[in-house]
Every structure is written in C-alpha cells, then in structure tokens.
C-alpha positions as CSV (number, residue, x, y, z in Angstrom):
1,M,-26.9,-15.6,-6.6
2,T,-23.8,-17.8,-6.8
3,T,-20.7,-17.4,-4.6
4,Q,-17.4,-17.7,-6.3
5,Q,-15.1,-20.3,-4.8
6,T,-11.7,-18.7,-3.9
7,S,-8.4,-20.4,-3.1
8,H,-7.8,-21.2,0.6
9,K,-5.2,-18.8,2.2
10,N,-3.0,-20.7,4.7
11,K,-2.2,-18.8,7.8
12,T,1.1,-20.6,8.3
13,I,2.3,-19.9,4.8
14,A,1.3,-16.3,5.1
15,A,3.3,-15.9,8.4
16,L,6.3,-17.7,6.9
17,L,6.2,-15.4,3.8
18,A,6.0,-12.3,6.1
19,S,9.0,-13.5,8.1
20,I,11.2,-14.4,5.2
21,G,10.1,-12.1,2.5
22,G,8.1,-9.4,4.3
23,G,10.6,-6.8,3.3
24,I,9.6,-7.2,-0.4
25,G,5.9,-7.8,0.3
26,M,5.6,-11.5,-0.4
27,H,3.0,-12.0,2.2
28,R,0.9,-9.2,0.8
29,F,1.1,-10.6,-2.7
30,Y,0.0,-14.0,-1.4
31,L,-2.9,-12.6,0.6
32,A,-4.2,-9.8,-1.7
33,G,-2.7,-10.4,-5.1
34,W,-1.0,-8.2,-7.5
35,R,-3.3,-5.2,-7.1
36,D,-2.3,-4.6,-3.5
37,K,-0.8,-1.1,-3.1
38,W,0.9,-1.9,0.2
39,A,2.6,-5.0,-1.4
40,W,4.1,-2.8,-4.2
41,L,5.2,-0.3,-1.6
42,H,7.1,-3.0,0.3
43,F,8.5,-4.2,-3.1
44,A,9.6,-0.7,-4.0
45,S,11.8,-0.4,-0.9
46,L,14.5,-2.5,-2.5
47,P,15.0,-0.5,-5.7
48,I,14.6,2.7,-3.7
49,S,17.4,1.6,-1.3
50,L,19.6,0.7,-4.3
51,L,19.0,4.1,-6.0
52,I,19.8,6.0,-2.8
53,Y,23.0,3.8,-2.5
54,F,24.2,4.4,-6.0
55,F,23.3,8.1,-6.3
56,S,24.3,9.4,-2.8
57,Y,27.8,10.5,-1.9
58,N,29.3,10.5,1.6
59,V,26.2,8.9,3.1
60,L,26.5,5.9,5.3
61,S,25.2,2.7,3.8
62,F,23.0,2.2,6.9
63,F,21.0,5.2,5.9
64,T,20.8,4.2,2.2
65,A,19.3,0.9,3.2
66,A,16.8,2.6,5.6
67,P,13.7,2.0,3.4
68,L,14.5,-1.7,3.1
69,I,15.3,-2.1,6.8
70,L,12.0,-0.4,7.7
71,S,10.1,-2.7,5.3
72,V,11.8,-5.8,6.8
73,L,10.9,-4.8,10.3
74,I,7.3,-4.2,9.3
75,G,7.3,-7.6,7.7
76,F,8.4,-9.2,11.0
77,L,5.6,-7.3,12.8
78,A,3.1,-8.5,10.1
79,S,4.2,-12.1,10.7
80,L,3.4,-11.8,14.4
81,V,0.0,-10.2,13.7
82,I,-0.8,-12.9,11.1
83,G,0.4,-15.7,13.4
84,T,-1.6,-14.6,16.5
85,T,-4.8,-14.1,14.6
86,S,-7.3,-16.8,15.6
87,D,-8.3,-19.4,13.0
88,E,-11.9,-18.3,13.0
89,K,-11.1,-14.7,12.4
90,W,-8.6,-15.7,9.7
91,D,-11.2,-17.8,7.9
92,T,-13.7,-14.9,8.2
93,Q,-11.3,-12.4,6.7
94,F,-9.4,-14.4,4.1
95,N,-11.3,-17.6,3.5
96,A,-14.9,-16.6,3.5
97,N,-15.8,-18.4,0.3
98,S,-13.4,-21.4,0.8
99,S,-14.7,-24.8,1.7
100,Q,-11.7,-25.5,3.9
101,K,-11.2,-24.5,7.5
102,S,-7.9,-23.4,8.9
103,E,-6.2,-25.5,11.6
104,S,-3.0,-23.9,12.9
105,G,-0.7,-26.2,14.8
106,W,2.9,-26.2,16.1
107,P,4.5,-24.9,12.8
108,I,2.9,-21.5,13.3
109,A,4.2,-21.4,16.9
110,M,7.7,-22.2,15.8
111,I,7.5,-19.5,13.1
112,L,6.3,-17.0,15.7
113,V,9.1,-17.8,18.2
114,L,11.8,-17.5,15.5
115,T,10.3,-14.3,14.1
116,L,10.0,-12.7,17.5
117,G,13.7,-13.6,18.3
118,I,15.1,-12.4,14.9
119,G,12.8,-9.4,14.8
120,A,13.6,-8.2,18.3
121,G,17.3,-8.7,17.7
122,S,17.1,-6.8,14.5
123,L,15.2,-3.9,16.1
124,I,17.7,-3.7,18.9
125,A,20.5,-3.6,16.4
126,V,18.9,-0.9,14.4
127,I,18.2,1.2,17.5
128,A,21.8,0.7,18.7
129,R,23.3,1.6,15.3
130,T,21.1,4.6,14.9
131,S,22.0,5.9,18.3
132,D,25.7,5.3,17.6
133,L,25.5,7.3,14.4
134,F,23.5,10.2,15.8
135,L,25.2,10.5,19.2
136,T,28.8,9.8,18.2
137,G,28.9,10.3,14.5
138,G,29.7,6.6,13.9
139,L,32.8,6.8,16.1
140,Y,32.3,3.2,17.3
141,G,31.9,1.4,13.9
C-alpha cells in the first residue's frame, strides 16, 4: 500500500489567512480545499450581506452586514485556535503524509498578538453598537 504525498500546510500561513481573510473563508480553502462546506458558508456571508443591504428598506446597515461581521469574528477566533495548536498536533492533523515538519517561530506569535488585539477590539465595538441600537434605538450614532 502506498501513501500519497500531500502538500505541507503551514500553520503560520493558515493563521494569517484566518486573520486577514477569515470572513470569506480563505483559511478553510487553504486547509481543506474547495469541497469544504464551512469555507463556502464563510464565503457566502459576503453576498448574503450585500443582498440584505440592497433589498431591505429602513434597516440599519449594521444589521445588513451582520452575516459578514459574524464570519469575520469567527475568522479571528479560528486564527487564535490555529496559532495556539502545537506543531506536533498540527502535523498530525494536517501534514500526516508530508515529509516536512512544522516549526513555528516568532511570526506566529506576532500574528496572534495582532489578531487578539484587533479581534477583541472588534468584538467590543460590535457589542457596544448592538447595545446602543437595542437599548436606545441608535440614538447615539
């Protein structure tokens, strides 16, 4: 029985793709390919948000972008999960048939720090805006 050689999946690249393009599923396409249903669900959040925006009347743009905002926040969380996974577990899960071994260094730490800062700030902004809209009807902005 022969084992098929697969391409090596870099953990740093996957975390960076989740941070930058997690809202449209770039990290999922990188890791699982075009047949990943969750990647297509992430990708669909952009056209769904656009359809809601164009076909809704008297709805705040914050709510029309809700599917995309949720997808971006999930992408930030995925980046943190990918980045904190140990190299051995990463290789077992994604690089079982690869001849290379993963060695994460300082770049992954920098990506995680930036992702945590931007993700936490974004989550706080979403919570604040949602609270403003529900409690005051958008009186303060």
